[in-house]
Backbone of each chain as nested JSON, in Angstrom:
{
  "chains": [
    {"id": "A", "residues": [
      {"number": 1, "name": "UNK", "atoms": {"N": [105.329, 83.088, 81.183], "CA": [106.592, 83.034, 81.743], "C": [107.69, 83.633, 81.028]}},
      {"number": 2, "name": "UNK", "atoms": {"N": [108.519, 84.533, 81.584], "CA": [109.739, 85.188, 80.811], "C": [111.001, 85.083, 81.442]}},
      {"number": 3, "name": "UNK", "atoms": {"N": [112.177, 84.513, 80.884], "CA": [113.256, 84.467, 81.31], "C": [114.074, 85.424, 81.404]}},
      {"number": 4, "name": "UNK", "atoms": {"N": [115.2, 85.724, 82.428], "CA": [116.186, 86.753, 82.417], "C": [116.448, 87.249, 80.904]}},
      {"number": 5, "name": "UNK", "atoms": {"N": [116.962, 86.298, 80.297], "CA": [117.485, 86.407, 78.824], "C": [116.36, 87.272, 78.103]}},
      {"number": 6, "name": "UNK", "atoms": {"N": [115.189, 86.445, 78.203], "CA": [114.054, 87.016, 77.342], "C": [113.92, 88.48, 77.673]}},
      {"number": 7, "name": "UNK", "atoms": {"N": [113.756, 88.796, 78.85], "CA": [113.515, 90.27, 79.323], "C": [114.591, 91.204, 78.826]}},
      {"number": 8, "name": "UNK", "atoms": {"N": [115.957, 90.612, 79.179], "CA": [117.022, 91.365, 78.852], "C": [116.818, 91.894, 77.106]}},
      {"number": 9, "name": "UNK", "atoms": {"N": [116.647, 90.663, 76.313], "CA": [116.757, 90.707, 74.813], "C": [115.44, 91.913, 74.395]}},
      {"number": 10, "name": "UNK", "atoms": {"N": [114.328, 91.58, 75.1], "CA": [113.24, 92.526, 74.956], "C": [113.395, 93.929, 75.216]}},
      {"number": 11, "name": "UNK", "atoms": {"N": [114.013, 94.107, 76.359], "CA": [114.605, 95.628, 76.702], "C": [115.463, 96.16, 75.757]}},
      {"number": 12, "name": "UNK", "atoms": {"N": [116.437, 95.187, 75.305], "CA": [117.63, 95.576, 74.272], "C": [116.905, 96.375, 73.04]}},
      {"number": 13, "name": "UNK", "atoms": {"N": [115.72, 95.644, 72.774], "CA": [115.174, 96.128, 71.407], "C": [114.751, 97.501, 71.499]}},
      {"number": 14, "name": "UNK", "atoms": {"N": [114.245, 97.844, 72.781], "CA": [113.546, 99.294, 72.794], "C": [114.738, 100.269, 73.342]}},
      {"number": 15, "name": "UNK", "atoms": {"N": [115.782, 99.722, 73.71], "CA": [117.053, 100.631, 74.69], "C": [118.156, 100.151, 73.776]}},
      {"number": 16, "name": "UNK", "atoms": {"N": [118.276, 100.511, 72.335], "CA": [119.259, 99.938, 71.645], "C": [120.528, 100.664, 72.09]}},
      {"number": 17, "name": "UNK", "atoms": {"N": [121.627, 99.758, 72.104], "CA": [123.009, 100.413, 72.463], "C": [123.094, 100.994, 73.853]}},
      {"number": 18, "name": "UNK", "atoms": {"N": [121.838, 100.623, 74.63], "CA": [122.051, 101.081, 76.197], "C": [122.584, 100.018, 76.971]}},
      {"number": 19, "name": "UNK", "atoms": {"N": [122.953, 100.297, 78.062], "CA": [123.376, 99.165, 79.02], "C": [122.084, 98.766, 79.615]}},
      {"number": 20, "name": "UNK", "atoms": {"N": [121.753, 97.422, 79.524], "CA": [120.67, 96.839, 80.32], "C": [120.9, 95.522, 81.35]}},
      {"number": 21, "name": "UNK", "atoms": {"N": [120.823, 95.745, 82.257], "CA": [120.864, 94.717, 83.231], "C": [119.672, 94.136, 83.841]}},
      {"number": 22, "name": "UNK", "atoms": {"N": [119.371, 92.635, 83.724], "CA": [118.109, 92.349, 84.492], "C": [118.702, 91.073, 85.408]}},
      {"number": 23, "name": "UNK", "atoms": {"N": [117.803, 91.033, 86.878], "CA": [118.103, 90.135, 87.51], "C": [116.765, 89.511, 87.951]}},
      {"number": 24, "name": "UNK", "atoms": {"N": [116.844, 88.282, 88.22], "CA": [115.622, 87.655, 88.907], "C": [115.829, 87.748, 90.318]}},
      {"number": 25, "name": "UNK", "atoms": {"N": [114.735, 88.348, 90.747], "CA": [114.91, 88.76, 92.582], "C": [114.578, 87.545, 93.294]}},
      {"number": 26, "name": "UNK", "atoms": {"N": [113.794, 86.776, 92.856], "CA": [113.413, 85.618, 93.626], "C": [113.567, 84.229, 93.194]}},
      {"number": 27, "name": "UNK", "atoms": {"N": [114.077, 84.17, 91.771], "CA": [114.427, 82.616, 91.199], "C": [113.09, 82.12, 90.932]}},
      {"number": 28, "name": "UNK", "atoms": {"N": [112.027, 82.884, 90.465], "CA": [110.725, 82.498, 90.177], "C": [110.167, 82.892, 88.765]}},
      {"number": 29, "name": "UNK", "atoms": {"N": [111.259, 83.699, 88.164], "CA": [110.995, 84.348, 86.878], "C": [109.656, 85.224, 86.911]}},
      {"number": 30, "name": "UNK", "atoms": {"N": [109.409, 86.122, 87.934], "CA": [108.357, 86.886, 87.879], "C": [108.635, 88.119, 88.698]}},
      {"number": 31, "name": "UNK", "atoms": {"N": [109.533, 88.269, 89.474], "CA": [109.974, 89.361, 90.115], "C": [111.253, 89.829, 89.861]}},
      {"number": 32, "name": "UNK", "atoms": {"N": [111.519, 90.927, 88.848], "CA": [112.893, 91.069, 88.2], "C": [113.283, 92.443, 88.679]}},
      {"number": 33, "name": "UNK", "atoms": {"N": [114.614, 92.667, 88.709], "CA": [115.115, 93.961, 89.156], "C": [115.909, 94.376, 87.567]}},
      {"number": 34, "name": "UNK", "atoms": {"N": [115.649, 95.774, 87.24], "CA": [116.109, 95.866, 85.809], "C": [116.84, 97.312, 86.151]}},
      {"number": 35, "name": "UNK", "atoms": {"N": [117.986, 97.407, 85.567], "CA": [118.98, 98.561, 85.64], "C": [119.118, 98.794, 84.094]}},
      {"number": 36, "name": "UNK", "atoms": {"N": [118.852, 100.071, 83.816], "CA": [118.938, 100.704, 82.421], "C": [119.764, 102.016, 82.342]}},
      {"number": 37, "name": "UNK", "atoms": {"N": [120.831, 101.971, 81.572], "CA": [121.413, 103.541, 81.35], "C": [120.989, 103.859, 80.144]}},
      {"number": 38, "name": "UNK", "atoms": {"N": [120.45, 104.92, 79.95], "CA": [119.983, 105.346, 78.579], "C": [119.795, 106.897, 78.545]}},
      {"number": 39, "name": "UNK", "atoms": {"N": [120.057, 107.53, 77.398], "CA": [119.995, 108.854, 77.167], "C": [118.389, 109.259, 77.037]}},
      {"number": 40, "name": "UNK", "atoms": {"N": [117.816, 108.2, 77.036], "CA": [116.255, 108.502, 76.57], "C": [115.516, 108.996, 77.983]}},
      {"number": 41, "name": "UNK", "atoms": {"N": [116.305, 108.715, 79.063], "CA": [115.649, 109.129, 80.328], "C": [116.101, 110.762, 80.622]}},
      {"number": 42, "name": "UNK", "atoms": {"N": [116.645, 111.358, 79.656], "CA": [117.427, 112.66, 79.937], "C": [116.073, 113.66, 80.122]}},
      {"number": 43, "name": "UNK", "atoms": {"N": [116.214, 114.544, 81.232], "CA": [114.987, 115.476, 81.32], "C": [113.674, 114.992, 81.691]}},
      {"number": 44, "name": "UNK", "atoms": {"N": [113.703, 113.525, 82.057], "CA": [112.388, 113.169, 82.265], "C": [111.979, 112.824, 83.746]}},
      {"number": 45, "name": "UNK", "atoms": {"N": [111.089, 112.979, 84.407], "CA": [110.606, 112.687, 85.844], "C": [110.984, 110.942, 86.105]}},
      {"number": 46, "name": "UNK", "atoms": {"N": [110.879, 110.582, 87.192], "CA": [111.034, 109.232, 87.409], "C": [110.015, 108.476, 86.967]}},
      {"number": 47, "name": "UNK", "atoms": {"N": [108.778, 109.087, 87.116], "CA": [107.609, 108.155, 86.848], "C": [107.522, 108.102, 85.321]}},
      {"number": 48, "name": "UNK", "atoms": {"N": [107.918, 109.199, 84.364], "CA": [107.949, 109.167, 83.102], "C": [109.311, 107.921, 82.479]}},
      {"number": 49, "name": "UNK", "atoms": {"N": [110.199, 107.98, 83.338], "CA": [111.23, 107.181, 82.842], "C": [110.826, 105.669, 83.12]}},
      {"number": 50, "name": "UNK", "atoms": {"N": [110.115, 105.52, 84.211], "CA": [109.705, 104.036, 84.474], "C": [108.509, 103.579, 83.545]}},
      {"number": 51, "name": "UNK", "atoms": {"N": [107.902, 104.767, 83.124], "CA": [106.532, 104.429, 82.092], "C": [107.326, 103.884, 80.731]}},
      {"number": 52, "name": "UNK", "atoms": {"N": [108.556, 104.42, 80.402], "CA": [109.119, 104.011, 79.08], "C": [109.55, 102.536, 79.298]}},
      {"number": 53, "name": "UNK", "atoms": {"N": [110.066, 102.047, 80.427], "CA": [110.471, 100.739, 80.767], "C": [109.27, 99.793, 80.821]}},
      {"number": 54, "name": "UNK", "atoms": {"N": [108.007, 100.419, 81.45], "CA": [106.914, 99.61, 81.343], "C": [106.427, 99.279, 79.843]}},
      {"number": 55, "name": "UNK", "atoms": {"N": [106.589, 100.117, 79.073], "CA": [106.191, 100.308, 77.726], "C": [106.905, 98.92, 76.943]}},
      {"number": 56, "name": "UNK", "atoms": {"N": [108.341, 99.205, 77.339], "CA": [109.126, 98.104, 76.669], "C": [108.739, 96.698, 77.137]}},
      {"number": 57, "name": "UNK", "atoms": {"N": [108.125, 96.6, 78.149], "CA": [108.095, 95.284, 78.763], "C": [106.563, 94.749, 78.021]}},
      {"number": 58, "name": "UNK", "atoms": {"N": [105.831, 95.785, 77.513], "CA": [104.645, 95.348, 76.935], "C": [103.709, 94.5, 77.663]}},
      {"number": 59, "name": "UNK", "atoms": {"N": [102.939, 93.666, 77.005], "CA": [101.998, 92.836, 77.828], "C": [102.501, 91.675, 78.951]}},
      {"number": 60, "name": "UNK", "atoms": {"N": [103.719, 91.584, 78.76], "CA": [104.386, 90.799, 79.908], "C": [104.293, 91.287, 81.075]}},
      {"number": 61, "name": "UNK", "atoms": {"N": [103.964, 92.625, 81.22], "CA": [104.046, 93.237, 82.645], "C": [102.904, 92.945, 83.275]}},
      {"number": 62, "name": "UNK", "atoms": {"N": [102.549, 92.494, 84.34], "CA": [101.909, 92.022, 85.216], "C": [101.358, 90.638, 84.688]}},
      {"number": 63, "name": "UNK", "atoms": {"N": [101.262, 90.116, 83.311], "CA": [100.858, 88.889, 83.213], "C": [102.008, 87.938, 83.503]}},
      {"number": 64, "name": "UNK", "atoms": {"N": [103.351, 87.991, 83.038], "CA": [104.298, 87.173, 83.488], "C": [105.311, 87.931, 84.485]}},
      {"number": 65, "name": "UNK", "atoms": {"N": [105.269, 89.014, 84.419], "CA": [106.231, 89.822, 85.398], "C": [105.091, 90.335, 86.461]}},
      {"number": 66, "name": "UNK", "atoms": {"N": [105.147, 89.964, 87.409], "CA": [104.408, 90.261, 88.739], "C": [104.964, 91.568, 89.498]}},
      {"number": 67, "name": "UNK", "atoms": {"N": [106.33, 91.639, 89.619], "CA": [106.739, 92.931, 90.136], "C": [108.106, 93.295, 89.456]}},
      {"number": 68, "name": "UNK", "atoms": {"N": [108.314, 94.783, 89.314], "CA": [109.646, 94.941, 88.593], "C": [110.233, 96.249, 89.23]}},
      {"number": 69, "name": "UNK", "atoms": {"N": [111.389, 95.866, 89.748], "CA": [112.143, 96.951, 90.64], "C": [113.109, 97.673, 89.395]}},
      {"number": 70, "name": "UNK", "atoms": {"N": [112.883, 99.179, 89.206], "CA": [113.542, 99.476, 87.953], "C": [114.611, 100.659, 88.472]}},
      {"number": 71, "name": "UNK", "atoms": {"N": [115.718, 100.538, 87.836], "CA": [116.867, 101.515, 88.462], "C": [117.211, 102.448, 87.142]}},
      {"number": 72, "name": "UNK", "atoms": {"N": [116.988, 103.458, 86.927], "CA": [117.193, 104.063, 85.616], "C": [118.229, 105.13, 85.8]}},
      {"number": 73, "name": "UNK", "atoms": {"N": [119.156, 105.267, 84.882], "CA": [120.196, 106.479, 84.952], "C": [120.619, 106.896, 83.587]}},
      {"number": 74, "name": "UNK", "atoms": {"N": [121.045, 108.02, 83.432], "CA": [121.531, 108.499, 82.208], "C": [122.905, 108.422, 81.981]}},
      {"number": 75, "name": "UNK", "atoms": {"N": [123.568, 108.08, 80.771], "CA": [125.029, 108.02, 80.507], "C": [125.791, 109.111, 81.063]}}
    ]},
    {"id": "B", "residues": [
      {"number": 1, "name": "UNK", "atoms": {"N": [86.241, 98.707, 94.399], "CA": [86.268, 100.12, 94.558], "C": [86.401, 100.694, 92.99]}},
      {"number": 2, "name": "UNK", "atoms": {"N": [85.388, 101.595, 92.751], "CA": [85.47, 102.168, 91.41], "C": [86.271, 103.555, 91.299]}},
      {"number": 3, "name": "UNK", "atoms": {"N": [86.656, 104.024, 90.109], "CA": [87.42, 105.01, 89.881], "C": [87.145, 106.289, 90.766]}},
      {"number": 4, "name": "UNK", "atoms": {"N": [85.778, 106.387, 90.672], "CA": [85.276, 107.597, 91.563], "C": [85.611, 107.479, 93.003]}},
      {"number": 5, "name": "UNK", "atoms": {"N": [85.743, 106.101, 93.471], "CA": [85.93, 106.266, 95.139], "C": [87.506, 106.179, 95.181]}},
      {"number": 6, "name": "UNK", "atoms": {"N": [88.314, 105.68, 94.255], "CA": [89.564, 105.904, 94.263], "C": [90.101, 107.233, 94.289]}},
      {"number": 7, "name": "UNK", "atoms": {"N": [89.518, 107.951, 93.23], "CA": [89.875, 109.677, 93.206], "C": [89.523, 110.289, 94.629]}},
      {"number": 8, "name": "UNK", "atoms": {"N": [88.324, 109.91, 95.179], "CA": [87.992, 110.515, 96.503], "C": [88.985, 110.129, 97.648]}},
      {"number": 9, "name": "UNK", "atoms": {"N": [89.318, 108.909, 97.532], "CA": [90.259, 108.492, 98.753], "C": [91.644, 109.09, 98.455]}},
      {"number": 10, "name": "UNK", "atoms": {"N": [91.914, 109.219, 97.418], "CA": [93.359, 109.679, 97.026], "C": [93.407, 111.222, 97.226]}},
      {"number": 11, "name": "UNK", "atoms": {"N": [92.292, 111.931, 96.974], "CA": [92.214, 113.446, 97.252], "C": [91.847, 113.836, 98.652]}},
      {"number": 12, "name": "UNK", "atoms": {"N": [91.31, 112.656, 99.325], "CA": [90.856, 113.146, 100.815], "C": [91.946, 112.68, 102.007]}},
      {"number": 13, "name": "UNK", "atoms": {"N": [93.217, 112.097, 101.653], "CA": [94.311, 111.661, 102.378], "C": [95.439, 112.178, 101.776]}},
      {"number": 14, "name": "UNK", "atoms": {"N": [96.491, 112.704, 102.883], "CA": [97.747, 113.198, 102.192], "C": [98.507, 112.134, 101.533]}},
      {"number": 15, "name": "UNK", "atoms": {"N": [98.441, 110.966, 102.39], "CA": [99.486, 109.811, 101.654], "C": [98.332, 108.553, 101.678]}},
      {"number": 16, "name": "UNK", "atoms": {"N": [98.35, 107.962, 100.228], "CA": [97.531, 106.483, 100.314], "C": [98.485, 105.617, 99.587]}},
      {"number": 17, "name": "UNK", "atoms": {"N": [98.36, 104.293, 100.256], "CA": [98.983, 103.199, 99.599], "C": [97.977, 102.414, 98.828]}},
      {"number": 18, "name": "UNK", "atoms": {"N": [97.984, 101.961, 97.567], "CA": [97.254, 100.849, 97.272], "C": [98.344, 99.596, 97.24]}},
      {"number": 19, "name": "UNK", "atoms": {"N": [97.953, 98.612, 97.989], "CA": [98.841, 97.593, 98.153], "C": [98.232, 96.18, 97.889]}},
      {"number": 20, "name": "UNK", "atoms": {"N": [99.03, 95.114, 97.97], "CA": [98.798, 93.694, 97.862], "C": [98.898, 93.594, 99.387]}},
      {"number": 21, "name": "UNK", "atoms": {"N": [97.743, 93.403, 100.036], "CA": [97.737, 92.921, 101.466], "C": [97.293, 94.135, 102.437]}},
      {"number": 22, "name": "UNK", "atoms": {"N": [97.543, 94.18, 103.396], "CA": [97.218, 95.583, 104.5], "C": [98.245, 95.767, 105.203]}},
      {"number": 23, "name": "UNK", "atoms": {"N": [98.257, 96.96, 105.971], "CA": [99.252, 97.5, 106.619], "C": [100.046, 96.368, 107.559]}},
      {"number": 24, "name": "UNK", "atoms": {"N": [99.07, 95.567, 108.26], "CA": [99.692, 94.603, 109.128], "C": [100.098, 93.367, 108.48]}},
      {"number": 25, "name": "UNK", "atoms": {"N": [99.412, 93.104, 107.298], "CA": [99.749, 92.027, 106.785], "C": [100.229, 91.859, 104.947]}},
      {"number": 26, "name": "UNK", "atoms": {"N": [101.201, 92.8, 104.946], "CA": [101.401, 92.759, 103.285], "C": [101.572, 91.532, 102.776]}},
      {"number": 27, "name": "UNK", "atoms": {"N": [101.092, 91.364, 101.495], "CA": [101.291, 90.294, 100.971], "C": [102.398, 90.201, 99.942]}},
      {"number": 28, "name": "UNK", "atoms": {"N": [103.143, 91.182, 99.744], "CA": [104.065, 91.14, 98.816], "C": [105.196, 92.024, 99.166]}},
      {"number": 29, "name": "UNK", "atoms": {"N": [106.567, 91.827, 98.891], "CA": [107.748, 92.499, 99.462], "C": [107.764, 93.769, 98.789]}},
      {"number": 30, "name": "UNK", "atoms": {"N": [107.428, 94.148, 97.856], "CA": [107.287, 95.591, 97.291], "C": [106.327, 96.371, 98.17]}},
      {"number": 31, "name": "UNK", "atoms": {"N": [105.325, 95.621, 98.207], "CA": [104.51, 96.405, 99.202], "C": [104.681, 96.824, 100.757]}},
      {"number": 32, "name": "UNK", "atoms": {"N": [105.444, 95.775, 101.178], "CA": [105.968, 96.178, 102.658], "C": [106.902, 97.154, 102.35]}},
      {"number": 33, "name": "UNK", "atoms": {"N": [107.895, 97.051, 101.213], "CA": [108.96, 97.992, 101.291], "C": [108.555, 99.178, 101.322]}},
      {"number": 34, "name": "UNK", "atoms": {"N": [107.338, 99.667, 100.419], "CA": [106.984, 100.974, 100.391], "C": [106.424, 101.337, 101.763]}},
      {"number": 35, "name": "UNK", "atoms": {"N": [105.705, 100.29, 102.551], "CA": [105.384, 100.926, 103.872], "C": [106.315, 100.975, 104.645]}},
      {"number": 36, "name": "UNK", "atoms": {"N": [107.478, 100.253, 104.589], "CA": [108.488, 100.359, 105.484], "C": [109.281, 101.846, 105.465]}},
      {"number": 37, "name": "UNK", "atoms": {"N": [109.33, 102.221, 104.12], "CA": [109.879, 103.624, 103.85], "C": [108.886, 104.6, 104.535]}},
      {"number": 38, "name": "UNK", "atoms": {"N": [107.731, 104.561, 104.131], "CA": [106.785, 105.783, 104.732], "C": [106.813, 105.644, 106.452]}},
      {"number": 39, "name": "UNK", "atoms": {"N": [106.91, 104.266, 106.957], "CA": [107.109, 104.389, 108.139], "C": [108.295, 105.146, 108.681]}},
      {"number": 40, "name": "UNK", "atoms": {"N": [109.537, 105.117, 107.977], "CA": [110.4, 105.856, 108.46], "C": [110.412, 107.321, 108.445]}},
      {"number": 41, "name": "UNK", "atoms": {"N": [109.312, 107.681, 107.64], "CA": [109.186, 109.115, 107.651], "C": [108.35, 109.628, 108.867]}},
      {"number": 42, "name": "UNK", "atoms": {"N": [107.613, 108.616, 109.337], "CA": [106.978, 109.202, 110.512], "C": [105.639, 109.51, 110.172]}},
      {"number": 43, "name": "UNK", "atoms": {"N": [105.305, 109.837, 108.881], "CA": [104.119, 110.193, 108.66], "C": [102.88, 109.303, 108.543]}},
      {"number": 44, "name": "UNK", "atoms": {"N": [101.672, 109.633, 108.798], "CA": [100.721, 108.698, 108.935], "C": [100.122, 108.629, 107.262]}},
      {"number": 45, "name": "UNK", "atoms": {"N": [99.62, 107.1, 106.989], "CA": [99.071, 106.997, 105.555], "C": [98.097, 105.888, 105.671]}},
      {"number": 46, "name": "UNK", "atoms": {"N": [97.229, 106.203, 104.735], "CA": [95.882, 105.25, 104.281], "C": [96.623, 103.927, 103.432]}},
      {"number": 47, "name": "UNK", "atoms": {"N": [96.039, 102.817, 103.953], "CA": [96.429, 101.844, 102.931], "C": [95.18, 101.081, 102.437]}},
      {"number": 48, "name": "UNK", "atoms": {"N": [94.815, 100.902, 101.231], "CA": [93.755, 100.165, 100.572], "C": [94.363, 98.689, 99.776]}},
      {"number": 49, "name": "UNK", "atoms": {"N": [93.65, 97.821, 100.571], "CA": [94.186, 96.448, 99.91], "C": [93.472, 96.108, 98.97]}},
      {"number": 50, "name": "UNK", "atoms": {"N": [94.335, 95.965, 97.678], "CA": [93.582, 95.896, 96.326], "C": [92.877, 94.592, 96.467]}},
      {"number": 51, "name": "UNK", "atoms": {"N": [93.026, 93.622, 97.239], "CA": [92.383, 92.175, 97.438], "C": [90.928, 92.384, 97.967]}},
      {"number": 52, "name": "UNK", "atoms": {"N": [90.73, 93.522, 98.593], "CA": [89.485, 93.465, 99.379], "C": [88.327, 93.504, 98.442]}},
      {"number": 53, "name": "UNK", "atoms": {"N": [88.468, 94.35, 97.241], "CA": [87.379, 94.328, 96.484], "C": [87.742, 93.843, 95.001]}},
      {"number": 54, "name": "UNK", "atoms": {"N": [86.956, 93.063, 94.415], "CA": [87.371, 92.362, 93.051], "C": [87.656, 93.483, 91.829]}},
      {"number": 55, "name": "UNK", "atoms": {"N": [87.095, 94.594, 91.885], "CA": [87.396, 95.582, 90.701], "C": [88.352, 96.689, 91.27]}},
      {"number": 56, "name": "UNK", "atoms": {"N": [88.796, 96.535, 92.137], "CA": [89.857, 97.837, 92.653], "C": [90.994, 97.876, 91.727]}},
      {"number": 57, "name": "UNK", "atoms": {"N": [91.811, 96.671, 91.549], "CA": [93.021, 96.594, 90.736], "C": [92.986, 97.211, 89.387]}},
      {"number": 58, "name": "UNK", "atoms": {"N": [91.674, 96.591, 88.807], "CA": [91.747, 97.182, 87.216], "C": [91.515, 98.67, 87.085]}},
      {"number": 59, "name": "UNK", "atoms": {"N": [90.415, 99.138, 88.107], "CA": [90.028, 100.661, 88.087], "C": [91.288, 101.437, 88.435]}},
      {"number": 60, "name": "UNK", "atoms": {"N": [92.225, 100.91, 89.327], "CA": [93.285, 101.697, 90.026], "C": [94.335, 101.59, 88.442]}},
      {"number": 61, "name": "UNK", "atoms": {"N": [94.426, 100.693, 88.089], "CA": [95.29, 100.561, 86.593], "C": [94.849, 101.82, 85.815]}},
      {"number": 62, "name": "UNK", "atoms": {"N": [93.614, 101.759, 85.543], "CA": [93.045, 102.726, 84.643], "C": [93.083, 104.087, 84.921]}},
      {"number": 63, "name": "UNK", "atoms": {"N": [92.786, 104.225, 86.278], "CA": [92.84, 105.698, 86.93], "C": [94.361, 106.162, 86.883]}},
      {"number": 64, "name": "UNK", "atoms": {"N": [95.217, 105.409, 87.239], "CA": [96.793, 105.906, 87.59], "C": [97.552, 105.694, 86.098]}},
      {"number": 65, "name": "UNK", "atoms": {"N": [96.94, 104.986, 85.2], "CA": [97.57, 104.463, 84.111], "C": [99.083, 104.135, 84.463]}},
      {"number": 66, "name": "UNK", "atoms": {"N": [99.222, 103.161, 85.736], "CA": [100.404, 102.579, 86.03], "C": [99.995, 101.073, 86.33]}},
      {"number": 67, "name": "UNK", "atoms": {"N": [100.777, 100.073, 85.974], "CA": [100.337, 98.91, 85.739], "C": [100.579, 97.902, 86.992]}},
      {"number": 68, "name": "UNK", "atoms": {"N": [101.422, 98.538, 87.84], "CA": [101.743, 97.361, 88.974], "C": [101.384, 97.896, 90.268]}},
      {"number": 69, "name": "UNK", "atoms": {"N": [101.432, 97.461, 91.225], "CA": [101.445, 97.753, 92.732], "C": [102.502, 97.287, 93.454]}},
      {"number": 70, "name": "UNK", "atoms": {"N": [102.863, 98.081, 94.353], "CA": [102.164, 99.078, 95.212], "C": [102.138, 100.391, 94.37]}},
      {"number": 71, "name": "UNK", "atoms": {"N": [101.05, 101.223, 94.643], "CA": [101.295, 102.464, 94.071], "C": [101.045, 103.637, 95.266]}},
      {"number": 72, "name": "UNK", "atoms": {"N": [101.851, 104.503, 95.265], "CA": [101.889, 105.409, 96.411], "C": [101.514, 106.746, 95.742]}},
      {"number": 73, "name": "UNK", "atoms": {"N": [100.221, 107.268, 96.726], "CA": [99.957, 108.564, 96.116], "C": [100.25, 109.787, 97.309]}},
      {"number": 74, "name": "UNK", "atoms": {"N": [100.826, 110.659, 97.188], "CA": [101.22, 111.886, 97.799], "C": [100.248, 113.017, 97.422]}},
      {"number": 75, "name": "UNK", "atoms": {"N": [99.651, 113.797, 98.475], "CA": [98.862, 115.006, 97.899], "C": [97.854, 114.773, 96.662]}},
      {"number": 76, "name": "UNK", "atoms": {"N": [97.725, 113.644, 96.496], "CA": [96.684, 113.339, 95.284], "C": [97.258, 112.946, 94.14]}},
      {"number": 77, "name": "UNK", "atoms": {"N": [98.744, 112.795, 94.259], "CA": [99.406, 112.608, 92.993], "C": [100.078, 111.333, 93.175]}},
      {"number": 78, "name": "UNK", "atoms": {"N": [100.406, 110.652, 91.989], "CA": [100.887, 109.208, 91.851], "C": [102.546, 109.595, 91.956]}},
      {"number": 79, "name": "UNK", "atoms": {"N": [103.205, 108.929, 93.168], "CA": [104.54, 109.134, 93.04], "C": [105.099, 107.857, 92.378]}},
      {"number": 80, "name": "UNK", "atoms": {"N": [104.73, 106.689, 92.621], "CA": [105.033, 105.479, 91.891], "C": [105.14, 104.385, 92.661]}},
      {"number": 81, "name": "UNK", "atoms": {"N": [106.131, 103.259, 92.4], "CA": [105.89, 102.114, 93.12], "C": [107.154, 102.369, 94.348]}},
      {"number": 82, "name": "UNK", "atoms": {"N": [107.648, 100.975, 94.863], "CA": [108.416, 101.198, 95.89], "C": [109.809, 101.509, 95.539]}},
      {"number": 83, "name": "UNK", "atoms": {"N": [110.286, 101.346, 94.249], "CA": [111.565, 101.754, 93.894], "C": [111.743, 103.247, 93.853]}},
      {"number": 84, "name": "UNK", "atoms": {"N": [110.562, 103.726, 93.29], "CA": [110.715, 105.377, 93.229], "C": [110.553, 106.084, 94.649]}},
      {"number": 85, "name": "UNK", "atoms": {"N": [109.75, 105.301, 95.339], "CA": [109.529, 105.864, 96.719], "C": [110.719, 105.958, 97.54]}},
      {"number": 86, "name": "UNK", "atoms": {"N": [111.553, 104.842, 97.224], "CA": [112.987, 104.679, 97.851], "C": [113.972, 105.661, 97.487]}},
      {"number": 87, "name": "UNK", "atoms": {"N": [113.866, 105.706, 95.954], "CA": [114.709, 106.642, 95.436], "C": [114.529, 108.163, 95.948]}},
      {"number": 88, "name": "UNK", "atoms": {"N": [113.305, 108.569, 95.957], "CA": [112.795, 110.062, 96.359], "C": [113.148, 110.128, 97.746]}},
      {"number": 89, "name": "UNK", "atoms": {"N": [112.896, 108.906, 98.465], "CA": [113.153, 109.041, 100.323], "C": [114.861, 109.289, 100.197]}},
      {"number": 90, "name": "UNK", "atoms": {"N": [115.778, 108.833, 99.293], "CA": [117.083, 109.137, 99.401], "C": [117.391, 110.091, 99.025]}},
      {"number": 91, "name": "UNK", "atoms": {"N": [116.706, 111.006, 97.973], "CA": [117.068, 112.226, 97.555], "C": [116.459, 113.442, 98.235]}},
      {"number": 92, "name": "UNK", "atoms": {"N": [115.457, 113.04, 99.103], "CA": [114.851, 114.102, 99.816], "C": [113.491, 114.465, 99.379]}},
      {"number": 93, "name": "UNK", "atoms": {"N": [113.343, 114.039, 97.983], "CA": [112.186, 114.582, 97.258], "C": [110.769, 114.113, 97.971]}},
      {"number": 94, "name": "UNK", "atoms": {"N": [111.042, 112.935, 98.437], "CA": [109.771, 112.365, 99.123], "C": [109.293, 113.121, 100.367]}},
      {"number": 95, "name": "UNK", "atoms": {"N": [110.394, 113.461, 101.172], "CA": [109.909, 114.487, 102.474], "C": [109.342, 115.615, 101.942]}},
      {"number": 96, "name": "UNK", "atoms": {"N": [109.8, 116.181, 100.963], "CA": [109.447, 117.462, 100.574], "C": [107.769, 117.346, 99.997]}},
      {"number": 97, "name": "UNK", "atoms": {"N": [107.582, 116.299, 99.365], "CA": [106.164, 115.916, 98.959], "C": [105.247, 115.791, 100.137]}},
      {"number": 98, "name": "UNK", "atoms": {"N": [105.721, 115.152, 101.314], "CA": [105.151, 115.077, 102.387], "C": [104.849, 116.272, 103.197]}},
      {"number": 99, "name": "UNK", "atoms": {"N": [105.905, 117.178, 103.214], "CA": [105.711, 118.327, 103.704], "C": [104.569, 119.27, 103.16]}},
      {"number": 100, "name": "UNK", "atoms": {"N": [104.659, 119.379, 101.508], "CA": [103.639, 120.048, 101.09], "C": [102.026, 119.415, 101.312]}},
      {"number": 101, "name": "UNK", "atoms": {"N": [102.029, 118.023, 101.345], "CA": [101.089, 117.57, 101.498], "C": [100.226, 117.726, 102.833]}},
      {"number": 102, "name": "UNK", "atoms": {"N": [101.054, 117.708, 103.939], "CA": [100.713, 117.878, 105.306], "C": [100.715, 119.384, 105.774]}},
      {"number": 103, "name": "UNK", "atoms": {"N": [101.237, 120.218, 104.642], "CA": [100.999, 121.581, 105.154], "C": [102.093, 121.786, 105.964]}},
      {"number": 104, "name": "UNK", "atoms": {"N": [103.056, 120.88, 106.311], "CA": [104.221, 121.303, 107.525], "C": [105.251, 120.434, 107.417]}}
    ]}
  ]
}
């Protein structure tokens, strides 16, 4: 199980200084919506951008996090 | 379903959705959302219920190197999950992919 704060700080580690918002979509701490504004997404396809976010979630993704809605944008 | 069978179905149908549940009974909101968007395009699509066979999910994850479901493939290429499908529907990219995949 991972909390909203836990996921936010995990993502903040990988997206240093970027805007990171995390929302629990169902109140069950396993369906999250994540909005990240980062220059790291520049010039990348949506799939590549989302893969960066997947990597930041590490092994939490699919173990603790069953579903992740991702919204990426550049500053 | 092994990776060979996954490759075969993805390359033999213009649109394939690997989902939790079936077209009539999606078992996850994200899978249902992806199908709902595809319904809005009016294009036919194949649904593979990852729960139908034991090893489908693990083989799918290794085939597409994408950890979650649903996974939408158009023209044999991974588009992504319901968030990307929704975003591309909004930008019109999804409709272009479908035109290419269906040839019109």
